[in-house]
FIROSE-991022 format. One record per residue (C-alpha): residue number from 1; residue in one letter; x negated, y, z negated. Coordinates in steps of 0.5 Angstrom, whole numbers, plus 500, padded with zeros to 3 digits. Example, Ala and Ser with C-alpha at 12.3 -4.5 7.8 and 13.67 -1.06 7.14 Angstrom:
residues 2
{1; A; {475; 491; 484}}
{2; S; {473; 498; 486}}
end
This chain:
residues 441
{1; X; {500; 500; 500}}
{2; X; {497; 507; 503}}
{3; X; {501; 513; 499}}
{4; X; {499; 520; 503}}
{5; X; {500; 527; 499}}
{6; X; {498; 533; 502}}
{7; X; {490; 532; 504}}
{8; X; {489; 526; 498}}
{9; X; {490; 518; 500}}
{10; X; {491; 513; 495}}
{11; X; {489; 506; 496}}
{12; X; {492; 501; 492}}
{13; X; {492; 495; 495}}
{14; X; {485; 493; 500}}
{15; X; {480; 487; 502}}
{16; X; {473; 489; 501}}
{17; X; {472; 488; 509}}
{18; X; {476; 494; 509}}
{19; X; {473; 499; 505}}
{20; X; {468; 497; 507}}
{21; X; {468; 499; 513}}
{22; X; {473; 506; 511}}
{23; X; {466; 508; 506}}
{24; X; {461; 507; 513}}
{25; X; {465; 510; 517}}
{26; X; {467; 517; 512}}
{27; X; {458; 516; 510}}
{28; X; {458; 518; 518}}
{29; X; {463; 523; 518}}
{30; X; {461; 527; 511}}
{31; X; {453; 529; 509}}
{32; X; {455; 529; 502}}
{33; X; {460; 527; 497}}
{34; X; {461; 524; 490}}
{35; X; {463; 517; 488}}
{36; X; {466; 517; 481}}
{37; X; {469; 510; 477}}
{38; X; {474; 512; 473}}
{39; X; {475; 507; 467}}
{40; X; {482; 508; 463}}
{41; X; {479; 506; 457}}
{42; X; {485; 504; 452}}
{43; X; {490; 503; 458}}
{44; X; {491; 496; 455}}
{45; X; {493; 499; 448}}
{46; X; {498; 503; 452}}
{47; X; {500; 498; 456}}
{48; X; {502; 494; 449}}
{49; X; {505; 501; 446}}
{50; X; {510; 502; 454}}
{51; X; {511; 494; 455}}
{52; X; {507; 493; 461}}
{53; X; {513; 495; 466}}
{54; X; {510; 502; 464}}
{55; X; {503; 500; 466}}
{56; X; {504; 502; 473}}
{57; X; {508; 508; 472}}
{58; X; {502; 511; 467}}
{59; X; {497; 509; 473}}
{60; X; {500; 513; 478}}
{61; X; {501; 519; 473}}
{62; X; {494; 519; 472}}
{63; X; {492; 519; 479}}
{64; X; {497; 524; 479}}
{65; X; {493; 529; 475}}
{66; X; {486; 527; 477}}
{67; X; {488; 529; 483}}
{68; X; {491; 536; 480}}
{69; X; {484; 538; 476}}
{70; X; {480; 535; 483}}
{71; X; {483; 541; 487}}
{72; X; {480; 539; 493}}
{73; X; {480; 533; 499}}
{74; X; {479; 527; 495}}
{75; X; {480; 518; 496}}
{76; X; {483; 515; 490}}
{77; X; {482; 508; 490}}
{78; X; {485; 504; 484}}
{79; X; {478; 499; 482}}
{80; X; {481; 494; 477}}
{81; X; {486; 494; 473}}
{82; X; {483; 499; 469}}
{83; X; {478; 503; 474}}
{84; X; {479; 508; 479}}
{85; X; {475; 509; 484}}
{86; X; {474; 517; 486}}
{87; X; {470; 519; 492}}
{88; X; {470; 527; 492}}
{89; X; {466; 529; 499}}
{90; X; {462; 536; 501}}
{91; X; {459; 535; 493}}
{92; X; {452; 539; 495}}
{93; X; {449; 538; 488}}
{94; X; {450; 536; 481}}
{95; X; {453; 542; 478}}
{96; X; {458; 543; 484}}
{97; X; {461; 535; 482}}
{98; X; {460; 537; 475}}
{99; X; {466; 543; 475}}
{100; X; {470; 537; 478}}
{101; X; {469; 532; 474}}
{102; X; {470; 536; 468}}
{103; X; {476; 539; 470}}
{104; X; {477; 530; 471}}
{105; X; {476; 530; 464}}
{106; X; {481; 535; 461}}
{107; X; {486; 529; 462}}
{108; X; {485; 526; 455}}
{109; X; {487; 532; 452}}
{110; X; {494; 531; 456}}
{111; X; {500; 528; 454}}
{112; X; {504; 523; 458}}
{113; X; {512; 522; 457}}
{114; X; {514; 515; 458}}
{115; X; {519; 511; 455}}
{116; X; {521; 516; 450}}
{117; X; {513; 515; 447}}
{118; X; {508; 520; 447}}
{119; X; {502; 517; 451}}
{120; X; {494; 520; 451}}
{121; X; {488; 517; 455}}
{122; X; {481; 515; 454}}
{123; X; {478; 516; 460}}
{124; X; {470; 514; 462}}
{125; X; {467; 516; 468}}
{126; X; {460; 515; 472}}
{127; X; {457; 518; 477}}
{128; X; {453; 517; 483}}
{129; X; {451; 523; 489}}
{130; X; {450; 520; 496}}
{131; X; {446; 521; 499}}
{132; X; {442; 526; 493}}
{133; X; {441; 519; 489}}
{134; X; {440; 513; 495}}
{135; X; {441; 514; 503}}
{136; X; {444; 507; 502}}
{137; X; {451; 507; 501}}
{138; X; {452; 500; 496}}
{139; X; {446; 504; 492}}
{140; X; {450; 509; 491}}
{141; X; {456; 505; 489}}
{142; X; {452; 501; 485}}
{143; X; {450; 507; 481}}
{144; X; {456; 509; 479}}
{145; X; {457; 502; 476}}
{146; X; {451; 503; 472}}
{147; X; {453; 510; 469}}
{148; X; {460; 508; 468}}
{149; X; {456; 501; 463}}
{150; X; {453; 507; 460}}
{151; X; {460; 511; 459}}
{152; X; {463; 506; 456}}
{153; X; {457; 505; 451}}
{154; X; {460; 511; 448}}
{155; X; {465; 511; 443}}
{156; X; {468; 517; 445}}
{157; X; {471; 519; 452}}
{158; X; {464; 521; 457}}
{159; X; {461; 521; 463}}
{160; X; {454; 520; 466}}
{161; X; {452; 521; 472}}
{162; X; {447; 516; 474}}
{163; X; {439; 517; 473}}
{164; X; {434; 512; 474}}
{165; X; {432; 510; 467}}
{166; X; {439; 507; 467}}
{167; X; {437; 503; 473}}
{168; X; {431; 500; 468}}
{169; X; {436; 500; 463}}
{170; X; {440; 496; 466}}
{171; X; {435; 491; 469}}
{172; X; {433; 490; 462}}
{173; X; {440; 489; 459}}
{174; X; {441; 483; 465}}
{175; X; {435; 480; 463}}
{176; X; {437; 480; 456}}
{177; X; {443; 477; 458}}
{178; X; {439; 472; 461}}
{179; X; {435; 470; 455}}
{180; X; {440; 470; 450}}
{181; X; {441; 463; 451}}
{182; X; {434; 462; 449}}
{183; X; {435; 466; 443}}
{184; X; {438; 460; 438}}
{185; X; {434; 455; 441}}
{186; X; {427; 458; 440}}
{187; X; {430; 460; 433}}
{188; X; {428; 469; 436}}
{189; X; {434; 471; 431}}
{190; X; {431; 475; 425}}
{191; X; {434; 479; 419}}
{192; X; {431; 486; 417}}
{193; X; {434; 488; 411}}
{194; X; {435; 495; 408}}
{195; X; {436; 498; 401}}
{196; X; {442; 499; 398}}
{197; X; {440; 504; 392}}
{198; X; {445; 507; 385}}
{199; X; {445; 514; 384}}
{200; X; {445; 514; 377}}
{201; X; {440; 509; 376}}
{202; X; {435; 511; 381}}
{203; X; {434; 503; 383}}
{204; X; {437; 498; 388}}
{205; X; {441; 494; 386}}
{206; X; {443; 491; 394}}
{207; X; {440; 490; 400}}
{208; X; {445; 489; 407}}
{209; X; {442; 483; 412}}
{210; X; {441; 486; 419}}
{211; X; {441; 481; 425}}
{212; X; {434; 483; 430}}
{213; X; {432; 479; 436}}
{214; X; {424; 479; 436}}
{215; X; {424; 478; 444}}
{216; X; {419; 474; 446}}
{217; X; {417; 480; 452}}
{218; X; {421; 487; 449}}
{219; X; {419; 485; 442}}
{220; X; {424; 488; 436}}
{221; X; {432; 489; 439}}
{222; X; {437; 492; 434}}
{223; X; {444; 489; 435}}
{224; X; {446; 494; 440}}
{225; X; {442; 490; 446}}
{226; X; {445; 483; 445}}
{227; X; {451; 483; 440}}
{228; X; {456; 484; 446}}
{229; X; {453; 478; 449}}
{230; X; {452; 473; 443}}
{231; X; {460; 475; 443}}
{232; X; {462; 473; 449}}
{233; X; {459; 467; 451}}
{234; X; {461; 464; 444}}
{235; X; {454; 464; 440}}
{236; X; {457; 469; 435}}
{237; X; {459; 463; 430}}
{238; X; {453; 460; 430}}
{239; X; {448; 466; 430}}
{240; X; {453; 468; 424}}
{241; X; {451; 462; 420}}
{242; X; {444; 463; 421}}
{243; X; {445; 470; 419}}
{244; X; {448; 467; 411}}
{245; X; {443; 462; 411}}
{246; X; {437; 466; 412}}
{247; X; {439; 471; 407}}
{248; X; {441; 466; 402}}
{249; X; {434; 464; 403}}
{250; X; {432; 471; 401}}
{251; X; {436; 473; 396}}
{252; X; {434; 466; 393}}
{253; X; {427; 468; 393}}
{254; X; {428; 475; 391}}
{255; X; {431; 473; 385}}
{256; X; {425; 468; 384}}
{257; X; {421; 475; 384}}
{258; X; {424; 477; 378}}
{259; X; {430; 481; 381}}
{260; X; {436; 478; 378}}
{261; X; {441; 481; 380}}
{262; X; {440; 483; 387}}
{263; X; {446; 483; 392}}
{264; X; {446; 480; 398}}
{265; X; {451; 484; 404}}
{266; X; {452; 480; 410}}
{267; X; {456; 482; 416}}
{268; X; {461; 477; 419}}
{269; X; {466; 478; 425}}
{270; X; {472; 476; 426}}
{271; X; {470; 470; 430}}
{272; X; {467; 466; 424}}
{273; X; {473; 468; 420}}
{274; X; {477; 464; 424}}
{275; X; {472; 458; 425}}
{276; X; {476; 452; 421}}
{277; X; {469; 450; 418}}
{278; X; {467; 457; 416}}
{279; X; {469; 456; 408}}
{280; X; {467; 449; 407}}
{281; X; {460; 452; 411}}
{282; X; {459; 457; 406}}
{283; X; {460; 453; 400}}
{284; X; {455; 448; 403}}
{285; X; {449; 454; 404}}
{286; X; {451; 456; 397}}
{287; X; {449; 448; 394}}
{288; X; {443; 448; 399}}
{289; X; {441; 455; 396}}
{290; X; {443; 455; 389}}
{291; X; {445; 462; 390}}
{292; X; {451; 465; 386}}
{293; X; {458; 468; 389}}
{294; X; {457; 473; 385}}
{295; X; {450; 475; 388}}
{296; X; {453; 475; 395}}
{297; X; {458; 481; 399}}
{298; X; {462; 480; 406}}
{299; X; {463; 486; 410}}
{300; X; {467; 486; 415}}
{301; X; {469; 492; 420}}
{302; X; {475; 496; 419}}
{303; X; {477; 493; 426}}
{304; X; {476; 487; 424}}
{305; X; {482; 488; 418}}
{306; X; {487; 491; 423}}
{307; X; {486; 486; 428}}
{308; X; {487; 480; 422}}
{309; X; {492; 474; 422}}
{310; X; {495; 469; 417}}
{311; X; {489; 466; 419}}
{312; X; {484; 471; 417}}
{313; X; {487; 473; 412}}
{314; X; {487; 467; 409}}
{315; X; {480; 465; 410}}
{316; X; {478; 473; 406}}
{317; X; {482; 470; 401}}
{318; X; {478; 463; 401}}
{319; X; {471; 467; 400}}
{320; X; {474; 472; 395}}
{321; X; {478; 466; 391}}
{322; X; {470; 463; 391}}
{323; X; {467; 470; 388}}
{324; X; {465; 473; 394}}
{325; X; {467; 480; 395}}
{326; X; {469; 483; 401}}
{327; X; {468; 490; 403}}
{328; X; {470; 494; 410}}
{329; X; {464; 497; 413}}
{330; X; {465; 503; 417}}
{331; X; {471; 505; 412}}
{332; X; {475; 511; 416}}
{333; X; {474; 510; 423}}
{334; X; {480; 507; 424}}
{335; X; {485; 510; 418}}
{336; X; {491; 511; 421}}
{337; X; {491; 503; 420}}
{338; X; {490; 505; 412}}
{339; X; {497; 500; 410}}
{340; X; {491; 494; 410}}
{341; X; {488; 496; 404}}
{342; X; {493; 493; 400}}
{343; X; {495; 487; 405}}
{344; X; {488; 485; 406}}
{345; X; {484; 482; 400}}
{346; X; {478; 487; 400}}
{347; X; {473; 489; 393}}
{348; X; {471; 495; 397}}
{349; X; {469; 500; 402}}
{350; X; {463; 503; 404}}
{351; X; {465; 510; 408}}
{352; X; {462; 510; 415}}
{353; X; {456; 514; 417}}
{354; X; {460; 519; 422}}
{355; X; {463; 522; 415}}
{356; X; {457; 523; 412}}
{357; X; {453; 526; 417}}
{358; X; {454; 533; 416}}
{359; X; {458; 533; 410}}
{360; X; {452; 538; 407}}
{361; X; {455; 542; 413}}
{362; X; {461; 541; 414}}
{363; X; {467; 544; 409}}
{364; X; {472; 538; 412}}
{365; X; {467; 532; 412}}
{366; X; {466; 534; 405}}
{367; X; {473; 534; 403}}
{368; X; {475; 527; 407}}
{369; X; {469; 525; 404}}
{370; X; {473; 527; 397}}
{371; X; {479; 524; 399}}
{372; X; {477; 517; 401}}
{373; X; {472; 517; 395}}
{374; X; {478; 518; 390}}
{375; X; {483; 514; 395}}
{376; X; {479; 507; 393}}
{377; X; {478; 508; 386}}
{378; X; {485; 509; 385}}
{379; X; {487; 502; 389}}
{380; X; {480; 500; 384}}
{381; X; {476; 499; 389}}
{382; X; {468; 500; 390}}
{383; X; {465; 505; 395}}
{384; X; {458; 504; 398}}
{385; X; {457; 511; 403}}
{386; X; {453; 509; 410}}
{387; X; {448; 513; 413}}
{388; X; {444; 518; 408}}
{389; X; {439; 521; 411}}
{390; X; {438; 527; 406}}
{391; X; {437; 530; 400}}
{392; X; {442; 536; 402}}
{393; X; {448; 529; 403}}
{394; X; {446; 526; 397}}
{395; X; {448; 532; 393}}
{396; X; {455; 533; 397}}
{397; X; {456; 524; 395}}
{398; X; {454; 526; 387}}
{399; X; {459; 532; 387}}
{400; X; {464; 527; 389}}
{401; X; {462; 521; 384}}
{402; X; {460; 517; 389}}
{403; X; {455; 512; 385}}
{404; X; {453; 507; 392}}
{405; X; {449; 509; 397}}
{406; X; {445; 507; 403}}
{407; X; {440; 510; 409}}
{408; X; {433; 511; 411}}
{409; X; {433; 517; 406}}
{410; X; {432; 510; 401}}
{411; X; {430; 505; 406}}
{412; X; {430; 504; 413}}
{413; X; {432; 496; 414}}
{414; X; {424; 492; 413}}
{415; X; {422; 485; 414}}
{416; X; {421; 480; 408}}
{417; X; {415; 482; 407}}
{418; X; {415; 490; 408}}
{419; X; {422; 487; 404}}
{420; X; {418; 485; 398}}
{421; X; {413; 491; 399}}
{422; X; {418; 495; 398}}
{423; X; {421; 492; 391}}
{424; X; {415; 492; 388}}
{425; X; {413; 499; 390}}
{426; X; {419; 503; 391}}
{427; X; {420; 509; 386}}
{428; X; {428; 507; 386}}
{429; X; {426; 501; 382}}
{430; X; {423; 506; 376}}
{431; X; {427; 510; 370}}
{432; X; {424; 517; 373}}
{433; X; {426; 518; 379}}
{434; X; {424; 525; 383}}
{435; X; {430; 525; 388}}
{436; X; {435; 523; 382}}
{437; X; {433; 528; 378}}
{438; X; {432; 534; 383}}
{439; X; {439; 533; 386}}
{440; X; {443; 533; 379}}
{441; X; {440; 540; 377}}
end
């Protein structure tokens, strides 16, 4: 189906052959143009809210809005379920494209009224320019996809223009996805540990286990490089089991060195909680390593809690009944769903670093954090603040009576040997502490 209005063309059903033919003809006619891939990242959620029969209506409304904001001749193709392909001619330089792209991005501020419901969409754009990025059409098209992939990694709406660094990163990601299959077999996953400090005592009270990949070529990689791949290929359950076993061995070793009350925090994925054998596995590992449940905290993301099924909630209850505490990580990022605080068995929350970052410069952030902490305490929940990086942030959290904190101000994630050295030499294990004493003046 092709619809023509004014000087715009919308093509929703096309063959790849015809599309290639059209694009090569287009190249002969145009000196320069931008190829944009537009992803409606929350279209699935909108379909869920509206029911699927309104999905195409919403999509057509979005296309009309895109046409309005482009405000010049262009071609718009539906390119997959939630992606639009935009071909915008006569783009002589990046600055020309930016003006149009910014107009398109303003769709994020628009409200669509469908089926009596107000809907907002979230779009992300990847942009490549012909012939500036490459004179080969297929490469330019591929570059737009690489740019969109970079934009999709950001939490908020975003647009990205292709650059050569993206190409190198994309090649690295593809190699990582290939190598990830062998990572478990070759024992390449390791744990780093980040200290957690109690402001009142000035001492380390716990550590959080953080998975890393000791890649044979790229060195130590953080989860941002590989965790999505592990989840997609189903390795997350096995990787999670390895993490828990190594974390238990480490906390047992730390206890044997004299840090008897130290607590180990371990992250759980929803896939692990859905595993029928996970509770049995936990019990077996605790028995083998002789670690008491009171020294283990599990952390689950707020998104996991919101999307939890009866099976997941039941698993959390079983964990809590064992004496293991459950904390909600990145608390506050999904605050519109706070009803889970009384429906899911949890013991504490970790305030997301996005609230802590800039708390000393934003009265609004300070007020939000203060209310989150008061809410948690009223519900008899423990509180930990993540992302602590400056003494000014520490002072703000002390003002709102947040005692447990974690962040670079106290220590970065450390490998096991560095963690032991940190525990032996850190001022956070001594009674007097200049940072804490100064912050309380």
